[in-house]
MARSELO-395751 format. One record per residue (C-alpha): z, x, y; residue number from 0. Coordinates in pm, 1 decimal, always signed. Each point is the difference from the previous one (the first is absolute). Example, Ala and Ser with C-alpha at 12.3 -4.5 7.8 and 13.67 -1.06 7.14 Angstrom:
BEGIN
Z:+780.0; X:+1230.0; Y:-450.0; pos:0 .
Z:-66.0; X:+137.0; Y:+344.0; pos:1 .
This chain:
BEGIN
Z:+18388.7; X:+29583.8; Y:+19556.4; pos:0 .
Z:-315.1; X:-87.1; Y:+208.4; pos:1 .
Z:-93.8; X:+264.2; Y:+313.9; pos:2 .
Z:-59.9; X:-122.7; Y:+301.1; pos:3 .
Z:-179.7; X:+83.8; Y:+302.5; pos:4 .
Z:+137.4; X:-38.7; Y:+361.5; pos:5 .
Z:-82.9; X:+61.7; Y:+348.2; pos:6 .
Z:+325.9; X:+105.1; Y:+229.2; pos:7 .
Z:+66.2; X:+29.9; Y:+341.3; pos:8 .
Z:+224.3; X:+315.2; Y:+61.3; pos:9 .
Z:+2.9; X:-77.7; Y:+402.8; pos:10 .
Z:-330.3; X:+70.9; Y:+133.0; pos:11 .
Z:-117.4; X:+165.5; Y:-302.2; pos:12 .
Z:-196.3; X:-204.1; Y:-312.4; pos:13 .
Z:+134.0; X:+136.8; Y:-297.7; pos:14 .
Z:-157.5; X:-104.2; Y:-339.2; pos:15 .
Z:+108.5; X:+60.1; Y:-333.8; pos:16 .
Z:+100.4; X:-139.1; Y:-343.3; pos:17 .
Z:+326.2; X:-59.3; Y:-211.7; pos:18 .
Z:+101.9; X:-156.8; Y:-318.9; pos:19 .
Z:+232.2; X:-343.9; Y:+7.0; pos:20 .
Z:+71.6; X:-311.9; Y:-205.3; pos:21 .
Z:-177.5; X:-237.9; Y:+272.2; pos:22 .
Z:-167.5; X:+51.4; Y:+341.7; pos:23 .
Z:+301.2; X:-185.5; Y:+159.0; pos:24 .
Z:+231.8; X:+325.8; Y:-198.5; pos:25 .
Z:-321.2; X:+228.8; Y:+170.0; pos:26 .
Z:+62.1; X:-127.2; Y:+363.8; pos:27 .
Z:+379.2; X:+68.9; Y:-46.3; pos:28 .
Z:-33.5; X:+300.9; Y:-96.2; pos:29 .
Z:-258.0; X:+106.2; Y:+264.4; pos:30 .
Z:+278.3; X:-148.6; Y:+234.7; pos:31 .
Z:+268.7; X:+256.8; Y:-98.2; pos:32 .
Z:-283.0; X:+311.2; Y:+36.7; pos:33 .
Z:+79.5; X:-96.1; Y:+354.4; pos:34 .
Z:-375.8; X:-166.7; Y:+12.3; pos:35 .
Z:-145.9; X:-330.8; Y:+138.9; pos:36 .
Z:-185.6; X:-124.6; Y:-264.9; pos:37 .
Z:-378.0; X:-128.8; Y:+108.5; pos:38 .
Z:-193.9; X:-61.9; Y:-332.3; pos:39 .
Z:+142.3; X:+8.7; Y:-386.4; pos:40 .
Z:-263.5; X:-57.0; Y:-240.6; pos:41 .
Z:+22.0; X:+11.3; Y:-367.1; pos:42 .
Z:-217.0; X:+283.7; Y:-170.4; pos:43 .
Z:-193.8; X:-168.1; Y:-305.1; pos:44 .
Z:+116.4; X:+173.6; Y:-308.8; pos:45 .
Z:-215.9; X:+82.6; Y:-322.8; pos:46 .
Z:+136.8; X:-58.8; Y:-314.9; pos:47 .
Z:+161.0; X:-291.6; Y:-224.7; pos:48 .
Z:+254.4; X:-198.2; Y:+84.0; pos:49 .
Z:+290.3; X:+30.0; Y:-254.5; pos:50 .
Z:+178.5; X:-220.7; Y:-191.1; pos:51 .
Z:+288.8; X:-9.4; Y:+215.9; pos:52 .
Z:-220.4; X:-77.5; Y:+330.8; pos:53 .
Z:-160.1; X:-271.9; Y:-233.1; pos:54 .
Z:+339.4; X:-145.3; Y:-80.8; pos:55 .
Z:+108.2; X:+16.0; Y:+381.5; pos:56 .
Z:-305.4; X:-184.6; Y:+114.6; pos:57 .
Z:+125.0; X:-282.9; Y:-200.6; pos:58 .
Z:+368.4; X:+16.9; Y:+55.9; pos:59 .
Z:+161.9; X:-254.0; Y:+232.7; pos:60 .
Z:-52.2; X:+60.4; Y:+351.6; pos:61 .
Z:+325.2; X:-21.9; Y:+213.5; pos:62 .
Z:-51.3; X:-223.1; Y:+240.8; pos:63 .
Z:+38.6; X:+30.1; Y:+417.6; pos:64 .
Z:+241.0; X:-332.8; Y:-1.0; pos:65 .
Z:+177.8; X:+179.7; Y:-273.5; pos:66 .
Z:+115.4; X:+252.1; Y:+260.9; pos:67 .
Z:+92.0; X:-265.5; Y:+251.2; pos:68 .
Z:+210.9; X:-111.2; Y:-193.7; pos:69 .
Z:+172.9; X:+299.3; Y:-105.8; pos:70 .
Z:-4.8; X:+125.9; Y:+309.0; pos:71 .
Z:+176.4; X:-310.8; Y:+139.3; pos:72 .
Z:+270.1; X:+11.5; Y:-329.2; pos:73 .
Z:+55.0; X:+391.4; Y:+103.9; pos:74 .
Z:+87.7; X:-89.9; Y:+360.8; pos:75 .
Z:+269.6; X:-288.3; Y:-118.8; pos:76 .
Z:+167.8; X:+261.9; Y:-250.0; pos:77 .
Z:+43.5; X:+287.4; Y:+224.4; pos:78 .
Z:+106.9; X:-232.3; Y:+299.7; pos:79 .
Z:+275.6; X:-154.5; Y:-254.8; pos:80 .
Z:+115.4; X:+344.9; Y:-109.8; pos:81 .
Z:-133.4; X:+22.1; Y:-318.2; pos:82 .
Z:-121.1; X:+368.9; Y:-105.7; pos:83 .
Z:-389.8; X:+28.8; Y:-40.1; pos:84 .
Z:-6.1; X:+109.4; Y:-334.0; pos:85 .
Z:+169.7; X:-326.4; Y:-72.6; pos:86 .
Z:-226.7; X:-178.7; Y:+212.8; pos:87 .
Z:-278.5; X:+99.7; Y:-191.9; pos:88 .
Z:+97.5; X:-41.8; Y:-316.1; pos:89 .
Z:+86.4; X:-377.4; Y:+67.2; pos:90 .
Z:-354.4; X:-44.9; Y:+171.2; pos:91 .
Z:-169.7; X:+176.9; Y:-278.5; pos:92 .
Z:+178.4; X:-230.7; Y:-294.9; pos:93 .
Z:-109.7; X:-324.1; Y:+217.3; pos:94 .
Z:-322.0; X:+126.9; Y:+50.5; pos:95 .
Z:-302.6; X:-132.5; Y:-205.4; pos:96 .
Z:-270.4; X:+246.4; Y:+40.2; pos:97 .
Z:+59.0; X:+218.0; Y:-230.8; pos:98 .
Z:-207.8; X:+246.6; Y:+225.7; pos:99 .
Z:+225.2; X:+10.5; Y:+235.5; pos:100 .
Z:+287.4; X:-33.7; Y:-251.1; pos:101 .
Z:-80.0; X:+370.9; Y:-135.0; pos:102 .
Z:-79.0; X:+122.1; Y:+350.6; pos:103 .
Z:+347.4; X:-107.2; Y:+97.9; pos:104 .
Z:+121.6; X:+125.3; Y:-278.1; pos:105 .
Z:-127.7; X:+358.7; Y:+83.2; pos:106 .
Z:+136.9; X:-17.1; Y:+321.9; pos:107 .
Z:+342.1; X:-79.4; Y:-121.6; pos:108 .
Z:-40.0; X:+290.8; Y:-234.3; pos:109 .
Z:-135.7; X:+230.9; Y:+314.5; pos:110 .
Z:+300.4; X:-82.3; Y:+267.8; pos:111 .
Z:+216.4; X:+64.9; Y:-321.4; pos:112 .
Z:-82.4; X:+318.2; Y:-30.5; pos:113 .
Z:+89.0; X:+104.1; Y:+396.5; pos:114 .
Z:-354.1; X:-91.2; Y:+179.2; pos:115 .
Z:+25.7; X:-189.4; Y:+302.6; pos:116 .
Z:-152.1; X:-424.1; Y:-12.7; pos:117 .
Z:-305.4; X:+146.7; Y:+210.3; pos:118 .
Z:-39.7; X:+308.6; Y:-151.8; pos:119 .
Z:-19.5; X:-227.3; Y:-304.8; pos:120 .
Z:-237.0; X:-240.7; Y:+109.5; pos:121 .
Z:-240.9; X:+247.5; Y:+136.5; pos:122 .
Z:-125.9; X:+18.1; Y:-407.8; pos:123 .
Z:-128.2; X:-342.2; Y:-2.9; pos:124 .
Z:-229.8; X:+14.5; Y:+272.3; pos:125 .
Z:-180.0; X:-269.5; Y:-156.0; pos:126 .
Z:+302.5; X:-231.5; Y:+31.1; pos:127 .
Z:+140.7; X:+154.3; Y:+329.8; pos:128 .
Z:-219.0; X:+155.1; Y:+237.6; pos:129 .
Z:+62.9; X:+239.3; Y:+264.2; pos:130 .
Z:+92.3; X:-294.4; Y:+225.5; pos:131 .
Z:+329.1; X:-136.9; Y:-175.0; pos:132 .
Z:+63.5; X:+357.3; Y:-133.5; pos:133 .
Z:+27.8; X:+117.3; Y:+354.0; pos:134 .
Z:+236.4; X:-290.5; Y:+146.8; pos:135 .
Z:+214.4; X:+8.2; Y:-277.7; pos:136 .
Z:+55.1; X:+376.7; Y:+5.9; pos:137 .
Z:+62.5; X:-122.9; Y:+390.4; pos:138 .
Z:+266.7; X:-243.3; Y:-131.5; pos:139 .
Z:+171.5; X:+275.9; Y:-219.4; pos:140 .
Z:+25.2; X:+247.2; Y:+297.9; pos:141 .
Z:+151.6; X:-280.1; Y:+253.9; pos:142 .
Z:+170.5; X:-189.3; Y:-240.7; pos:143 .
Z:-146.3; X:-332.7; Y:+57.0; pos:144 .
Z:-162.6; X:+6.8; Y:-327.1; pos:145 .
Z:+40.0; X:-336.3; Y:-17.1; pos:146 .
Z:-130.4; X:-100.3; Y:+271.0; pos:147 .
Z:-314.4; X:+204.5; Y:-13.7; pos:148 .
Z:-51.2; X:-171.9; Y:-360.0; pos:149 .
Z:+17.8; X:-400.8; Y:+173.2; pos:150 .
Z:-284.9; X:+182.2; Y:+275.6; pos:151 .
Z:-222.1; X:+71.8; Y:-315.4; pos:152 .
Z:+32.3; X:-314.4; Y:-122.8; pos:153 .
Z:-82.8; X:-198.4; Y:+301.8; pos:154 .
Z:-252.1; X:+221.0; Y:+45.5; pos:155 .
Z:-132.1; X:-9.6; Y:-363.8; pos:156 .
Z:+4.2; X:-362.7; Y:+19.4; pos:157 .
Z:-157.6; X:-79.2; Y:+274.6; pos:158 .
Z:-329.1; X:+183.1; Y:-93.3; pos:159 .
Z:+38.6; X:-192.7; Y:-288.0; pos:160 .
Z:-15.6; X:-288.1; Y:+143.5; pos:161 .
Z:-292.0; X:+95.6; Y:+207.4; pos:162 .
Z:-202.4; X:+69.7; Y:-305.7; pos:163 .
Z:+108.4; X:-293.1; Y:-161.2; pos:164 .
Z:-146.0; X:-224.1; Y:+278.8; pos:165 .
Z:-305.5; X:+231.7; Y:-19.2; pos:166 .
Z:-51.3; X:-94.7; Y:-364.9; pos:167 .
Z:+110.7; X:-350.4; Y:+45.2; pos:168 .
Z:-323.5; X:-110.1; Y:+285.2; pos:169 .
Z:-239.8; X:+242.3; Y:-180.9; pos:170 .
Z:+110.4; X:-188.1; Y:-332.4; pos:171 .
Z:-255.1; X:-315.3; Y:+78.4; pos:172 .
Z:-275.3; X:+156.6; Y:+122.9; pos:173 .
Z:-11.9; X:+213.5; Y:-263.1; pos:174 .
Z:+6.3; X:-299.2; Y:-274.6; pos:175 .
Z:-241.1; X:-190.7; Y:+216.0; pos:176 .
Z:-251.1; X:+329.6; Y:-8.1; pos:177 .
Z:-4.9; X:+7.7; Y:-327.4; pos:178 .
Z:-8.6; X:-297.5; Y:-126.3; pos:179 .
Z:-293.0; X:-72.9; Y:+211.4; pos:180 .
Z:-149.0; X:+351.8; Y:-100.4; pos:181 .
Z:+40.3; X:-128.2; Y:-333.8; pos:182 .
Z:-194.3; X:-343.2; Y:+46.5; pos:183 .
Z:-286.3; X:+123.0; Y:+201.5; pos:184 .
Z:-23.7; X:+301.3; Y:-281.7; pos:185 .
Z:+18.6; X:-292.0; Y:-278.9; pos:186 .
Z:-253.8; X:-227.7; Y:+193.1; pos:187 .
Z:-256.8; X:+274.5; Y:+56.4; pos:188 .
Z:+51.6; X:+109.5; Y:-399.3; pos:189 .
Z:+78.5; X:-323.4; Y:-163.3; pos:190 .
Z:-136.3; X:-255.9; Y:+158.5; pos:191 .
Z:-339.7; X:+147.9; Y:+199.9; pos:192 .
Z:-142.7; X:+102.6; Y:-308.4; pos:193 .
Z:-10.5; X:-367.0; Y:-177.8; pos:194 .
Z:-99.2; X:-168.3; Y:+350.9; pos:195 .
Z:-323.5; X:+293.5; Y:-19.0; pos:196 .
Z:-126.9; X:-168.9; Y:-346.7; pos:197 .
Z:-32.1; X:-312.5; Y:+192.4; pos:198 .
Z:-127.3; X:+131.7; Y:+278.5; pos:199 .
Z:-266.1; X:+193.2; Y:-178.8; pos:200 .
Z:-105.3; X:-289.9; Y:-202.8; pos:201 .
Z:-109.2; X:-170.1; Y:+374.1; pos:202 .
Z:-274.5; X:+284.1; Y:+23.8; pos:203 .
Z:+0.0; X:-31.6; Y:+367.7; pos:204 .
Z:+135.0; X:+222.9; Y:+251.0; pos:205 .
Z:+326.2; X:+16.8; Y:+47.2; pos:206 .
Z:+150.6; X:+8.6; Y:+363.2; pos:207 .
Z:+98.9; X:+339.7; Y:+153.2; pos:208 .
Z:+404.5; X:-37.5; Y:-4.4; pos:209 .
Z:-29.2; X:-70.5; Y:-354.7; pos:210 .
Z:-212.0; X:+283.1; Y:-105.1; pos:211 .
Z:+208.2; X:+221.5; Y:+187.8; pos:212 .
Z:+291.2; X:-153.3; Y:-215.3; pos:213 .
Z:-192.7; X:+47.0; Y:-300.1; pos:214 .
Z:-122.4; X:+369.1; Y:+72.4; pos:215 .
Z:+437.4; X:+29.7; Y:+91.1; pos:216 .
Z:+67.2; X:-150.7; Y:-332.6; pos:217 .
Z:-238.2; X:+255.0; Y:-179.2; pos:218 .
Z:+111.2; X:+312.1; Y:+146.7; pos:219 .
Z:+367.0; X:-80.9; Y:-82.7; pos:220 .
Z:-69.3; X:-105.1; Y:-338.4; pos:221 .
Z:-171.3; X:+301.6; Y:-94.2; pos:222 .
Z:+186.9; X:+284.5; Y:+232.1; pos:223 .
Z:+324.3; X:-155.7; Y:-22.3; pos:224 .
Z:+119.0; X:+278.6; Y:-222.1; pos:225 .
Z:-114.6; X:+301.8; Y:+305.1; pos:226 .
Z:+202.3; X:-259.3; Y:+267.3; pos:227 .
Z:+304.9; X:+34.5; Y:-195.4; pos:228 .
Z:-27.4; X:+364.1; Y:+45.8; pos:229 .
Z:-146.6; X:+42.7; Y:+286.6; pos:230 .
Z:+357.6; X:-160.4; Y:+106.9; pos:231 .
Z:+200.3; X:+198.7; Y:-258.4; pos:232 .
Z:-190.0; X:+304.1; Y:+214.5; pos:233 .
Z:+77.9; X:-102.1; Y:+293.3; pos:234 .
Z:+345.3; X:-78.1; Y:-14.1; pos:235 .
Z:+74.6; X:+373.1; Y:-125.8; pos:236 .
Z:-218.7; X:+162.9; Y:+233.4; pos:237 .
Z:+200.1; X:-207.7; Y:+275.0; pos:238 .
Z:+342.3; X:+116.5; Y:-156.3; pos:239 .
Z:-134.7; X:+369.2; Y:-23.3; pos:240 .
Z:-129.4; X:+2.0; Y:+313.0; pos:241 .
Z:+305.5; X:-98.6; Y:+200.0; pos:242 .
Z:+174.2; X:+272.7; Y:-138.5; pos:243 .
Z:-238.1; X:+252.8; Y:+192.1; pos:244 .
Z:+120.4; X:+80.2; Y:+377.9; pos:245 .
Z:-378.7; X:-117.1; Y:+152.6; pos:246 .
Z:-14.1; X:-314.0; Y:-211.2; pos:247 .
Z:+371.7; X:-39.8; Y:+43.1; pos:248 .
Z:-19.8; X:-23.8; Y:+376.5; pos:249 .
Z:-315.9; X:-196.1; Y:+7.6; pos:250 .
Z:+203.2; X:-262.2; Y:-205.0; pos:251 .
Z:+253.9; X:-10.7; Y:+237.6; pos:252 .
Z:-211.2; X:-55.6; Y:+334.1; pos:253 .
Z:-202.2; X:-266.0; Y:-157.8; pos:254 .
Z:+351.4; X:-192.6; Y:-138.4; pos:255 .
Z:+100.7; X:+43.8; Y:+395.6; pos:256 .
Z:-354.6; X:-165.7; Y:+178.7; pos:257 .
Z:-32.8; X:-292.0; Y:-263.0; pos:258 .
Z:+73.1; X:-298.6; Y:+154.9; pos:259 .
Z:+345.6; X:-173.3; Y:-109.9; pos:260 .
Z:+32.9; X:+241.4; Y:-273.6; pos:261 .
Z:+8.8; X:+297.0; Y:+240.1; pos:262 .
Z:+290.8; X:-153.5; Y:+238.4; pos:263 .
Z:+178.8; X:-115.9; Y:-364.0; pos:264 .
Z:-17.1; X:+413.5; Y:-84.8; pos:265 .
Z:+92.1; X:+148.0; Y:+325.6; pos:266 .
Z:+296.7; X:-241.9; Y:+100.8; pos:267 .
Z:+112.7; X:+10.5; Y:-382.2; pos:268 .
Z:-0.7; X:+388.0; Y:+11.8; pos:269 .
Z:+184.5; X:+12.1; Y:+354.3; pos:270 .
Z:+210.0; X:-209.1; Y:-105.0; pos:271 .
Z:+82.3; X:+219.0; Y:-289.8; pos:272 .
Z:+36.2; X:+289.2; Y:+128.7; pos:273 .
Z:+224.9; X:-131.8; Y:+245.1; pos:274 .
Z:+226.6; X:-154.9; Y:-217.3; pos:275 .
Z:+21.8; X:+342.0; Y:-236.0; pos:276 .
Z:+66.3; X:+250.2; Y:+341.8; pos:277 .
Z:+262.4; X:-278.9; Y:+86.8; pos:278 .
Z:+207.8; X:+45.7; Y:-300.4; pos:279 .
Z:-13.5; X:+362.3; Y:-16.0; pos:280 .
Z:+88.6; X:+7.3; Y:+392.1; pos:281 .
Z:+282.1; X:-226.5; Y:-73.5; pos:282 .
Z:+107.5; X:+228.7; Y:-291.4; pos:283 .
Z:+92.8; X:+276.3; Y:+221.1; pos:284 .
Z:-347.2; X:+221.1; Y:-152.5; pos:285 .
Z:-124.8; X:+228.1; Y:+317.5; pos:286 .
Z:-349.4; X:-126.1; Y:+113.8; pos:287 .
Z:-173.6; X:+233.3; Y:-102.8; pos:288 .
Z:+89.2; X:-19.9; Y:-365.2; pos:289 .
Z:-41.0; X:-394.8; Y:+20.7; pos:290 .
Z:-357.3; X:+59.5; Y:+103.0; pos:291 .
Z:-46.9; X:+212.2; Y:-292.9; pos:292 .
Z:+99.3; X:-270.3; Y:-259.9; pos:293 .
Z:-155.8; X:-285.0; Y:+235.6; pos:294 .
Z:-356.2; X:+100.9; Y:+49.1; pos:295 .
Z:-119.3; X:+78.8; Y:-369.5; pos:296 .
Z:+110.0; X:-336.4; Y:-57.5; pos:297 .
Z:-268.0; X:-143.0; Y:+152.8; pos:298 .
Z:-371.5; X:-95.4; Y:-107.8; pos:299 .
Z:-247.0; X:+16.5; Y:+263.6; pos:300 .
Z:-71.6; X:+308.3; Y:+84.0; pos:301 .
Z:-77.7; X:-43.5; Y:+353.9; pos:302 .
Z:+320.6; X:-136.7; Y:+17.5; pos:303 .
Z:+177.6; X:+260.4; Y:-131.5; pos:304 .
Z:-237.7; X:+355.2; Y:+188.5; pos:305 .
Z:+109.3; X:-198.8; Y:+347.4; pos:306 .
Z:+371.4; X:+36.5; Y:-85.5; pos:307 .
Z:-58.2; X:+374.4; Y:-153.5; pos:308 .
Z:-128.3; X:+112.4; Y:+349.9; pos:309 .
Z:+269.8; X:-223.6; Y:+132.6; pos:310 .
Z:+307.1; X:+197.4; Y:-251.2; pos:311 .
Z:-152.8; X:+298.9; Y:+95.7; pos:312 .
Z:+29.2; X:+15.0; Y:+385.5; pos:313 .
Z:+359.9; X:-132.6; Y:-69.7; pos:314 .
Z:+24.0; X:+348.9; Y:-195.5; pos:315 .
Z:-95.2; X:+169.5; Y:+302.0; pos:316 .
Z:+269.2; X:-164.8; Y:+172.9; pos:317 .
Z:-165.4; X:-328.5; Y:+136.7; pos:318 .
Z:+116.9; X:-330.9; Y:+46.4; pos:319 .
Z:-141.0; X:-219.4; Y:-313.9; pos:320 .
Z:-11.7; X:-294.2; Y:+210.8; pos:321 .
Z:-207.3; X:+191.7; Y:+257.2; pos:322 .
Z:-217.2; X:+100.7; Y:-249.8; pos:323 .
Z:-79.5; X:-308.9; Y:-182.1; pos:324 .
Z:-111.4; X:-121.4; Y:+384.6; pos:325 .
Z:-263.7; X:+278.0; Y:+9.5; pos:326 .
Z:-144.4; X:-184.6; Y:-307.1; pos:327 .
Z:-235.2; X:-318.7; Y:+77.5; pos:328 .
Z:+97.6; X:-136.4; Y:-353.6; pos:329 .
Z:+313.4; X:-113.3; Y:+24.6; pos:330 .
Z:+98.1; X:-317.7; Y:+246.3; pos:331 .
Z:+201.7; X:+62.0; Y:+293.9; pos:332 .
Z:+265.0; X:-162.8; Y:-155.4; pos:333 .
Z:+71.7; X:+174.1; Y:-251.9; pos:334 .
Z:-33.4; X:+326.4; Y:+221.8; pos:335 .
Z:+213.7; X:-107.5; Y:+305.7; pos:336 .
Z:+306.8; X:-153.5; Y:-259.4; pos:337 .
Z:-9.5; X:+327.1; Y:-164.2; pos:338 .
Z:+51.8; X:+189.0; Y:+356.8; pos:339 .
Z:+281.7; X:-230.1; Y:+92.0; pos:340 .
Z:+119.5; X:+82.8; Y:-369.7; pos:341 .
Z:+22.3; X:+371.6; Y:+141.5; pos:342 .
Z:+159.4; X:+12.5; Y:+290.7; pos:343 .
Z:+240.5; X:-255.7; Y:-71.7; pos:344 .
Z:+91.4; X:+151.1; Y:-308.3; pos:345 .
Z:-43.9; X:-292.7; Y:-205.2; pos:346 .
Z:-335.9; X:+45.8; Y:-178.3; pos:347 .
Z:+78.9; X:-165.1; Y:-333.3; pos:348 .
Z:+44.7; X:-340.9; Y:+172.9; pos:349 .
Z:-345.2; X:+55.8; Y:+207.7; pos:350 .
Z:-184.1; X:+55.7; Y:-362.2; pos:351 .
Z:+203.7; X:-249.3; Y:-124.5; pos:352 .
Z:-124.9; X:-264.6; Y:+265.8; pos:353 .
Z:-354.7; X:+136.1; Y:-29.0; pos:354 .
Z:-15.4; X:-72.5; Y:-371.7; pos:355 .
Z:+149.7; X:-293.2; Y:+11.8; pos:356 .
Z:-279.1; X:-138.1; Y:+260.8; pos:357 .
Z:-258.1; X:+160.3; Y:-234.3; pos:358 .
Z:+158.5; X:-147.4; Y:-313.3; pos:359 .
Z:-53.1; X:-361.3; Y:+157.3; pos:360 .
Z:-362.8; X:+57.5; Y:+142.8; pos:361 .
Z:-94.8; X:+150.9; Y:-368.0; pos:362 .
Z:+148.9; X:-380.8; Y:-149.2; pos:363 .
Z:-228.1; X:-171.5; Y:+296.8; pos:364 .
Z:-266.7; X:+203.6; Y:-81.8; pos:365 .
Z:+26.8; X:-121.1; Y:-379.1; pos:366 .
Z:+61.1; X:-348.2; Y:+56.4; pos:367 .
Z:-312.2; X:+39.8; Y:+236.5; pos:368 .
Z:-215.8; X:+159.4; Y:-295.0; pos:369 .
Z:+96.0; X:-243.1; Y:-227.5; pos:370 .
Z:-79.9; X:-290.2; Y:+215.1; pos:371 .
Z:-357.6; X:+128.5; Y:+11.3; pos:372 .
Z:-78.0; X:+174.6; Y:-277.1; pos:373 .
Z:+40.6; X:-312.0; Y:-204.0; pos:374 .
Z:-251.5; X:-241.4; Y:+177.9; pos:375 .
Z:-250.9; X:+271.9; Y:+53.7; pos:376 .
Z:+20.4; X:+78.5; Y:-371.5; pos:377 .
Z:-34.3; X:-403.5; Y:-113.2; pos:378 .
Z:-299.0; X:-0.2; Y:+266.7; pos:379 .
Z:-161.7; X:+296.3; Y:-171.1; pos:380 .
Z:+47.9; X:-113.0; Y:-319.0; pos:381 .
Z:-131.5; X:-351.5; Y:+45.5; pos:382 .
Z:-292.1; X:+140.0; Y:+179.3; pos:383 .
Z:-130.5; X:+207.0; Y:-316.8; pos:384 .
Z:+92.9; X:-282.7; Y:-191.1; pos:385 .
Z:-175.9; X:-240.3; Y:+235.9; pos:386 .
Z:-319.6; X:+210.0; Y:-36.3; pos:387 .
Z:-27.4; X:+11.1; Y:-409.7; pos:388 .
Z:+86.7; X:-357.6; Y:-26.0; pos:389 .
Z:-277.4; X:-55.3; Y:+251.7; pos:390 .
Z:-212.1; X:+258.1; Y:-121.8; pos:391 .
Z:-25.7; X:-171.4; Y:-349.6; pos:392 .
Z:-10.6; X:-334.1; Y:+113.0; pos:393 .
Z:-307.2; X:+73.6; Y:+219.7; pos:394 .
Z:-253.9; X:-18.1; Y:-286.8; pos:395 .
Z:+128.4; X:-323.4; Y:-118.1; pos:396 .
Z:-25.7; X:-170.8; Y:+374.7; pos:397 .
Z:-383.4; X:+144.9; Y:+20.0; pos:398 .
Z:-66.4; X:-171.3; Y:-272.1; pos:399 .
Z:+133.1; X:-332.1; Y:+43.2; pos:400 .
Z:-203.1; X:+53.3; Y:+371.7; pos:401 .
Z:-327.7; X:+60.6; Y:-225.8; pos:402 .
Z:+53.6; X:-321.9; Y:-173.6; pos:403 .
Z:+76.7; X:-207.8; Y:+270.1; pos:404 .
């Protein structure tokens, strides 16, 4: 079982430690159970070789997010209709087309049959059922509204999946265009240009400056393509490793927020996800402190996380959550004002839902703007590069024609 190092808050105190857990989500849940607020949770690098079981696990079929969403909606229907949860699990497992998820449901069924509660059983599968899911199911069991909670979970997951689908769809064409355009440029430099240079060498005349630049680039690419590939791989590895450290992750988070268009998208999507998650938890009768413990670690941007942790600390000391957010320059007045009003009126879940809906719509608009701008910019950029290459190859020929006339 992997070991996770963590940095957590115990009121105003910083707590550092390590624990064993099946996954990062499980580690976060265990830290929450200790009464701590997790700030950073990182896996320790383990020495030694992977076992055969680990290797089999890597190639095992994965449980998709969509499978869990469908499961939640189906189980909600069964529970609402009065079908016992064990019977509902059996039916869903039988019709599941994913063998991995079918196996998980069978284990959940066996655990519940032995007397373990549904929420406690789900804790044993943190990669499939994250702390947010488990906390809401636990709330639904306690209140007797499990079917309503499961429907809320299904709606929430469906909205998150829809956002990710729109992002992937928006980026699919630009990525394809970049790959095809980049491949075309490399082909021209490594295959077409060397053959053209044989013709230029026979001319025995000085080549134009653009042609010389293109020739140098072509020769460098042919001789150093292996180093270029190795550099790209090393760059990706260093980037992934760098984002795991606290300082570099903080720098990347700040950079993302400052980038044109991308910054607005990251900012609004993070606020939308936070408010939607918090609304879901508050609506399920989970205390605001417990809800914040679950919602804050879900965010990817450490800048926003740190500001929310300050508000959590203020709330823990007896302050108002909304008033604390107002003291930060990071959060918009629209968001903080609605949260303050929601706290004062006792309708915080409605205020959070309104905020989340607003930023979800703005995120959609940002995606559309980014897509509409990205495509013509890519076309223009690739066109300029290809145009320069073609012009540089044809310039010597035009020069000969002019000398001949």
